[in-house]
Every structure is written in structure tokens, then in C-alpha cells.
N, C-alpha and C positions, 0 to 999 in steps of 0.2 A: 538407618532412619528414613521414613517415607515422607515425600512431599504431601502436605495436607490439602485435601480437595473439599470444597463446599459446593453442593448442587442446589440450584434454586429454580423451582417451577411451581406454578399455582396448581398444576395437576399432579397429584402424588404418583400416578402410574407412569407419567413421563419421566420424572426424576428416578424412579425405580428402574425404568427401561434404560436410562443412561447408565445408571450404576451397574446394571447387569451386562451391558454391551462390551465391557472391557475388563480384562484381568488386570486391575489397577496395580496390584502388588508386583506383578511381573515387570512393570515398567517403573517401579520405584515410587508409586503414589498410593495414597489411602483415602477413601471417602470417609471424612470424619463428621459430616453433617449434611442434612437435607432440610431446606426451608421451603415453605409454600407461598410466601409473599415477601415483598421487599422489606417491610418492617421487621418481620421475623429474621430474615437474612441478615440485616444490618446488626441486630442484637447478637446473633450467632457469630457474625464476623468478628466483633469485638471480643467475644468470649473464646473462640477456638483459634483465632489468628491463622486463617488458611493461607496457603501459598498460591493457590489458583482457584478461581470461582467460575463455574459454568452457570450462567443465568439466562432465564427467559426474558423476553422484552415485555410482552403484554401480560401484566398481572394486576389484580385489583389493588387499590391503594397506591403504594409506592411501586412504580414499575421498574423494570430492569435498568433503564437509563438513569433514573433517579438514584437507584441503589449505587450504581458505579460512581456517580458524581459525589454522593454523600461519603462513600467509603474512601474516595480519594482525599477527602478532607481530614481523615483520621490518621494518627501516627503510624499504624501498621500498614505496610504496603503489600498488595497482592496483585496478581495479574488476573484479568477478566476475559472470559470467552463468552460472547453472546450467541445464544442459540434461539432460533425463531422459525416460525412457519411462514414468515413474511419476507419476501425478497424486495424490500422497498428502499429507495435511495435515502430517504429521511432517517430511517432507522440505522442503516449502515454508516451514514455520515456521522450521526451523533454518537453512536457506539464507539466508533474508531477515534473520533475527535476527543471523547472523554478518556481515551487511553485504553480501550479494549484491544486485545491482541488480535482477535479474529472475529468474524461474523459468519456463523454457520447455519445452515438450514436443517430443519427436521425433515424426515426421520433421520436418526443418528446412523452414521456409517462408522463401523469399527476402525477402518484404516484411517479415516479422517481424524478420529479422536486420538489414535495412537500417534499420528503424524504431529498433531498439536502438542501432545505430552512430551514427545521426543525432542522437539524444537525448544520447548520451554525448559526442559531439563538441561539441554546442552547450553543454552544461553545463560541460564542461572548459574550453572557450574563454572562457566567461563568468567562470570562476574566475581565469583567468590575466590577464584584462584589467587588474586592479588590483595585480598581484604585482610592484611596483616598490619598495616601502618595505622597509628592512632587517628590520623585524618580520615582514612578510608573507613575505619570502624565507626567514627562519629558520623560520617555521611550515611553510612548504612543504617545505623541505629543511634540517633542523637539523644542517648539517655545521659544521666548525670555522671555515671562511671566513665563513659567514653568522652564526655566533655572535659572531665578532669584530666584524663590521659592526654587529650589534645592540647589543653591549656599548658601542661607541663612541657610538651614538645615545642610549642610555640614560644614559650619562655626561653627555652634553650637557644633558639634562633633570634631572640630579641624581637619577635613579632607580636607578642601579646600586647605590649604597650602601643604597638603600631596601629591597633584598631582605633585609637583615638584620632589619628591623622588619616587613617584609612590604609587598607591593604588591597592588593590586586591579585587576580588569579590568571595564570597563563596555562592553557592546555596545548601541548604540541603533538601533532600526529605525524609520524615518520614512516618511511619505507623501512621495513624490518623492525628490530627491537632496539635500535640504537637510541641513546639519550645523552644529554649534555652532562658532563662531569659535575658532581655535587659542588656546591659553593656555600660559604658561611653567610652569604647575603640572602639566601632564599631556602625555603623548605621544598625539597623535591620529592615527589611520590610517583611511583610507577602505577598507573591506573588501567593498564591494559598491555597486550603484547607489543603494541606499537604506539602507545600513548604515554606521555609523562605530564604530570601536573606540577606547576611551580607557584608557590605562595610567596609573595614578595611585598615589601613595603611600597606603598603607592608612589612614593618619591623615587623609588628605584625601578619602577615598572618598565619604562621605556628603555632604560639601560639594559635590563635583563632580556627584553625582547631582542635587542640588537645582539646581545651575547649569544642567544640561542640561534638566531638567524645566521651569524657568522660562524658559529661552531659546527653547524651541520647544514651547510648551504645546499648540498645536493640530496639530502635525505628527507627534507621537510616536505610534507604534503599540505599541511595547514596549521596555522597558529590561531587559537581562539583566545580572545582577551575579554575579561570581565569588566564590569563597571566598578567603581570604588565601593569597597565593602567596609562598614564601620561597626558591624555587629557580628559576633561569632555565629549567631543563629541564622545569618543570611548566607553562610558558607555553602550549604547544600544546594540552594537555589542557584547561587552564582557558579558553582561547579558544573551544574547541569547545563547552564547557558554557555559557558566557555567550552565545555566538552562538545556541545552541539555545533558551536561555531568552528571548532577545529576540523569538523567534517565537511565544512562548507566548500572545500575544494571539489567535492562530489557534484555540487551545483554549478560552480563556475568552470570546472574543467581544468583549473590551473592552481598551483600552489600560491598562497598569499597569507597575509595577516587579516583576520576577520574580527570585526567588532559589532556589537548588537545594534540592530535597527528595529524600529517599531513595526511589528507584524501587521499585515493588512488582510485580516481574516475574511471580510465580506466578499471581496473579488475572488478570492480563492474558492470560497463555497459556491459562488456563481459559476466558476469554471467547472467545478465538479458537477454541478447541476446540468450544464450544457452537454458535458460528455455523456451523462446519464440519459438526457433527452435524446441525444443523437443515436445512442445504442438502442433505446426503446423503439424508435421508429426505423431503425435499420439504415441510417444514413452515415455511410462511411466517410464521405467528404466532410460532413458537418462535424463528426468525431475528430477527424484530422485537423480541422480549423480550430476546434476547442483545445486540442493538444498543443497546437502552435501557440495559442494565446496563453495557456498555462505555463508553457516554457518561457515565454516573455516575462510572465509574472515572477517566475523564479529568478530569471536573470536580472531583474530589477533590484534583487538583493534582500528583500525583507522576508522571504520565505526560507525555512531551514530544511535540513535533512529529515527532520520529524514530519514536515509537510509532505516530503517526497515519499516517505514510508506510508503515510496516510493515503496519499494519492494512489500508490501502487495497490494497496490492499482494497481500497474502496472500488477501483476500477475492476479488479478481479471479482469483487462481490456482485458487481452489476452483471457479470456473466451468468448469474443464477437464472436469469429470465430466459436463457436459452436452454436451460436444463443442464448446464455445464458445471461440474463440480471441480473447483480449482483450489480448494482449501489447502491441498498439499503443496501448492505453489506459494501460499501466502508466507510472508516474512514477519517474524515477531520481534525484531529489534533493529536498531540502526546498523548495528555490527553486521547482521546478516544481510542487510541491503548493500552495504559496502563490499561484502565478500561476493555477492551475486552479480553486481554491475560495477563497471569501471567509472561510470559517470551518470548524471541525470539524463543526458541525451540518449545514452544507451538504454536506460530503463524505459524512457518514454517510447523509444523505438520498438522495444519489446511489447509494450502495451498496445501500440498501434497494430502490430502484427496479430495479437490476440483478438482485438476488436474487429479487425478486417476479416480474419479467418471465420470467426463465429457468426458475424452478420451474414457473410456470404453462404456459409453452410446452412444457416437457418432458412434462407431463401429457397434452397434446394429441397428442404423437408416440409415446406409450408402446406403442401397438398394433403398431408396426412391428417391435418386438423380441420379440413373443410367438411361440413355436414350436408351441404346441398349436393346430391348425387349427380345431377347434370353438370354442375360446374366442376365437381371433382374430376369427372371424366374429361372435361375440356382442359382442366389444369394438368392433369397427368399427361395428356397428349402434348401440351405445350412444353412440359418439363422434359419430354423425351425427344422433341423435334425442334427445339428452340433455335438450332443453327440453320434450320431450313428457312425458306421464305414464307413466314406465317404472318397473316394479318387477321384483323377482326372479321373481315369479309370472308376469308377462306374458312375460319372457324364457323361462321354462321352457316355456310353451305354444308360443311362436313357434319355438324351436329344439329342441323335443322332448327336453329335458334336465332331469334331476332338479334342483329348485331348491336343495337342499343342496349338490349337486355344483358348481353355478354359484357359490355363495357361497364354497366351498373354493377354486375356481379364482381368484376375485378375490383372495383372501388370498395364494394361492401365487404367481400371475403378476404382480400389480401391487403386492402388499404392503399392501393396505388393503381395507376392506370395500366392498361395492357402494355403500352409502349415502355413504361418504366420497369414493369416486371420482367419483360423479355430482355430488356437491356441489362438488367441485373444478372439474369441467368447467363447471358452471353459473356459478360464481363467476369463473372465467377470462373467460367471455363477458361477464359483468357488468362486469368491470374494463375490458375493451375498450370497452364502451358508455360507461362513466363517463369514460374518457379521450378518447373520439373523438366524442361526441355531447353535445347539450344537453338530452337527455331527463331528465325528473324521475326521482328515485330509485325512486318507486313504479312508474313505467312500465318501468324497467329491471328491477325485480324480476319483473314479469310476463313480460317478454320472455325472461328467464333461467329461467323455469319455476317461479316462486314466486308463488302467489296471495296469500300472507299476507305483508304488508310487514314486520311485526315479526319473523317467523320468518326472512325473508330477511336482515335486518340482523344477527340473531343468528348465522346461519351465516356470513355475510360476515366478521364480526369474528372468528369462531373460525378461519376459514381464513387470512385476511389479517393479522389482528392489529390492525385498526383499523376504523372505521366507513366506510360507503360515501361519505358526505359528506366526511370527512377525506381519504379516499383520493383523491377527485376534486380536492380542494384542492391536495394534494401533487403530483398529476400536472400541474396547471397551473404549479406552481412549477418542476418539473423541466425 
């Protein structure tokens, strides 16, 4: 059986191009429909029940973001991949916050599409491995048949009447696949290789948490606890919350019992915008300050692993403006994030490295985009001789150009002063030496064109946001 795919684009040839770009059957997928606007796509979504949807953003009428939002309100659940010709923060942020797995740019690259399909399939199959229990079946598809099966199971444990007084959910994430022995006091379900769910009467909640903690003291990574549940229809939402809370050890860096806090969405979005702004202007120091601030926001406790996944994928999407394709590094589930990084700090460290590397590399390639022939010659000369003693005056003499005009050209063509530009080139070179050699920092300062060690460290921290020694230490950890 193939996974069903729906393609959505207002230009028919684009949808056809995507369909023809991949041998879908070879990877276990089948394109079962193509829609050319959001309204048509939503109708088709309800009719064919696709597993994965590739949708354009800008479409007449209902756009791609509205389609994702409305589809999320329907009983059938599918995964969305956003494809667009626009590498814009607002689109990436909204698409991923609405639950899209990835944000990809046109034109389509076969390897990128295959990578997305493979990761979707792997994640989907892992989720289905344990879907045998009545509770899991109900959570996956809350229809009348599964509801009756779950009701019967709850009655066996005396939990059905407990909904009058309330029940609670506990999700326990452990090292390995160990779980607490079954008990007549609660319904236990294995919901993953290293996760167990416990449904218990609200009055017995704290007692059960203590039993779990004492029963596996050295194996627990995180325990997520739901709020009181009084309706069986609220189980799915509560399981999702408790399951996310169980992964909160990723945020804090230590094992603990985690309970729901009110999310603070606006400051999180503001932090994402600051990171995007810093990347757009090529300011590594500002990007690092924004990363520090978002780390503080996570440590305050109101943001979850889902926010961490969103942060990771959105920052990678920002790299499109450098012409960098990182869709193969995007992660499509919390489980993949947990498997890729040991903690939030490690993930943010990786993002800092990506941002620093591509901003510095973009500086080296900027002369290729200059249209003014005189200034392109000046810039090429600076790019090849930046470790020498170069000044606006020396450039004026060499290229027979007014020094004030050269200064104006730097501001106009590269968006910064001559001094800032040459500093970034020198610091880029210094970063390479710090990462690839064992030279002393003082030696690297000289090779990068700085005779004064202290001035070098001052400029380095201004550009990169950290000291040369700390940068070297982080490079070794990466």
C-alpha cells in the first residue's frame, strides 16, 4: 500500500513538474490528486484523505497557509510540506507554526523531495509500530468503534467512572525501553521505544508519580503530567501535552517532573524575527545575542520541545537567502530532534555554527554580485589583499578614484563601511585558522592582518559575538 500524496499549486505545470520529478512508487508513495487552489485542495483533502500534502503558499482565494490551518481543524490528519519561490521569514514562521513539516524553495530538487519522503515514511512507521492498544487506536482515530473499545478497556480498570471525578495522564520517557510493572491501579500503554503512558484516577495521580519515580530512579529522563481530564474526548489533546512535557528534559538538560505552563508565543516570535534580521544583515554578533535571548526564554519553562523543533527548522529556512539548501538537514518530528541532539544547548550551538559559517562565507562571495565595474575591481583587490595594510587612501591612489567616492560605493554596494567590510574578511580568515590549525591566537591575529593582539580580540568579539579562544573551543565541540 502506498502513502497518498496531494499536490497543490495554482500553476498546473508546477504541480505536473513536481509529480514528474520523483519516482513516487519507488519510495512507497502515490500522487492521488492535484489541486490548483486552496478551496479545491480542501475539498479534495476531505475526499481522498491524503497522508502528505505538498502545497504552494501564494494562491488566489485560499492560500497555502489558510489551507494548512483549515485542514488542521478536520478529523483526518496529514503532514504538510510548503513549497514556495519566496524565502521570507513571515511565510516560514507561519507555515511551521501551523504544523508544516518543512519549507522548501522552488525549483524542485529530486534529492530534497526524496529526503522529505524518506524521513516522513520512517517517522510514520515508527509511530505505527506500537498502535495496537485500544487507547492508541482511539488517539490515532477517535471514531465510534475505537471509542467503544477504549471504553471497555477503561471499565476493566475501573477508570470509566473516574471521568466524573477526573483522571490524569502521565508520560514517562526513559533511557532504553524499560517501563514500570503493570498495576491494577492504572492503565499502562507503551507509546514508543522509550516512552510509557499511564492513565490513572486523579486522586491517585501523585501516588502513581511517586511509584514511577522510585521504581526507575536511574532510568527516567522526564515525566510529563497532564491537567485533570473529565471528558474522554479530551484524551488526545492531553496525551499530546503530557508527551511533549516528558521531553522537556531536552530543554532543561536534566531529568525532572514537568507540568504544563502557559506558553508565551509573542516573545518567541520576536526572538525568531531578531535572528532573521541579524542573518539578513550579516551580523553574527546580533545573531548570537538573539540565540542567547531565546535560550533564556526556553529556560523560563513556558516553551516546549515543539518550539525547539520549530526554531531549528525556521533558522535553517533562513539560510535560503545565502543560496544554501539545507532541507536535507531539516527534522520532521520531535523524536528526530531528540535523536539528533542531546539537549537544547547542543542544538542552539549547532545553529550558531551554521549561521556564523554562512554569513562569513557570504562576505567572501559578495564581489560576484557587484554591477559597478570600477568598484568590482576595487573589491576583488581588497578580497585578495585584505591581510595587507590597505586603506581608503591607498585604494584611491591605486585605482585613481576619489576616496570619498570609494567610501560611498562601499556603503551603497555592500551595505557597510570599508572598515567594517575588511574587518569581516580578516575575522573570517581568523575563524578558519582557529578551527583548522593549532596556531596561538596571537599568531593568528598577525596572519589576519592585526599587529595588536588586544585590538584583534576586540574586533573579533564585535564581529562574532565571542572571544577567539571561546570560538575555538566551540569549534572543537561541533
